C-alpha distance (Angstrom), angle and dihedral (degrees) to the residues before:
residue distance angle dihedral
M1 . . .
N2 3.74 . .
K3 3.77 132.9 .
E4 3.81 93.1 -107.3
R5 3.82 91.9 59.8
L6 3.81 91.5 50.8
E7 3.80 90.5 49.2
E8 3.80 89.9 50.7
I9 3.80 91.0 53.1
E10 3.79 90.5 47.6
E11 3.82 90.1 52.7
H12 3.81 91.1 52.1
I13 3.80 92.1 49.9
L14 3.80 92.2 48.6
K15 3.80 89.8 48.1
I16 3.81 89.8 53.5
D17 3.81 89.6 54.2
E18 3.80 91.5 51.8
D19 3.78 94.6 44.0
D20 3.83 118.8 101.5
S21 3.80 94.2 -150.2
A22 3.79 125.3 127.5
N23 3.79 120.1 -68.8
R24 3.81 92.9 -115.4
S25 3.78 91.5 57.2
K26 3.80 90.9 47.8
M27 3.80 90.5 50.1
L28 3.82 91.5 52.8
D29 3.80 91.0 49.3
Y30 3.81 91.4 48.6
R31 3.80 90.5 50.0
H32 3.79 91.6 49.5
W33 3.79 94.7 50.3
T34 3.80 92.3 41.1
Y35 3.79 87.7 54.6
E36 3.82 89.8 49.8
L37 3.81 90.9 51.5
L38 3.81 91.9 47.9
K39 3.79 89.8 50.3
I40 3.80 89.8 51.5
A41 3.80 91.4 48.0
S42 3.80 90.5 50.6
E43 3.80 91.9 50.5
Q44 3.79 90.7 48.6
A45 3.81 91.8 49.4
E46 3.81 90.1 52.4
R47 3.80 90.6 49.0
V48 3.81 91.4 49.7
Q49 3.80 89.8 51.9
E50 3.82 90.9 50.6
L51 3.80 90.9 50.0
E52 3.81 91.9 48.0
E53 3.82 89.9 52.1
D54 3.80 90.2 48.6
C55 3.82 90.6 50.2
E56 3.80 91.5 49.4
Y57 3.82 91.2 49.6
L58 3.81 92.7 48.0
S59 3.79 92.5 45.0
H60 3.80 91.1 52.7
H61 3.80 92.7 49.5
Y62 3.79 91.8 44.9
G63 3.81 88.5 55.3
L64 3.81 91.0 51.4
E65 3.79 91.1 48.9
A66 3.80 91.4 49.0
E67 3.82 90.9 52.0
Q68 3.78 91.4 49.1
N69 3.81 92.0 48.1
K70 3.80 90.0 50.2
R71 3.82 91.0 52.9
Y72 3.80 91.3 48.9
R73 3.79 92.4 48.7
E74 3.80 92.4 49.3
A75 3.82 90.7 48.2
I76 3.80 92.3 50.2
I77 3.80 92.0 48.8
E78 3.79 91.3 48.6
A79 3.81 91.5 46.4
L80 3.79 92.0 50.6
H81 3.78 90.3 48.5
G82 3.80 89.0 48.9
L83 3.77 91.9 52.5
K84 3.78 90.3 55.4
T85 3.80 98.2 44.8
L86 3.81 110.0 32.5
P87 3.76 125.3 86.0
S88 3.78 113.5 -103.9
V89 3.84 95.7 -106.3
A90 3.81 101.7 63.4
P91 3.82 106.9 29.9
R92 3.78 98.5 94.0
L93 3.80 96.5 57.0
Y94 3.79 91.8 40.9
L95 3.80 93.6 50.1
I96 3.80 92.0 45.7
S97 3.81 89.8 54.2
I98 3.82 91.0 50.5
L99 3.79 92.3 51.4
D100 3.81 92.0 44.2
K101 3.82 90.0 54.5
A102 3.81 90.4 51.3
L103 3.77 92.6 50.7
E104 3.81 92.5 47.9
G105 3.79 92.9 48.2
V106 3.82 94.6 -118.8
E107 3.77 112.3 148.5
């Protein structure tokens, strides 16, 4: 529902208040526009719920991505440290095992 539609409904309600027609006619108009507003409110509530579900989904996946990025960063730091400190014979296997652990999610 857009702002223009709400303004249109507001105009109709204000027109009803200014109108000198019979009370029964006014009551029917009020009921109609009240129904329209309730319909709009219901649609907006559904949309809010959809957006909340989307936010929850994205938040969950962002958390997973952040964990994975943290593991990768730690593995890279450890691998770089290993390159600087290990003797030249063993570093490759050691560094491969570090990176494998990061990719598997093993801490």
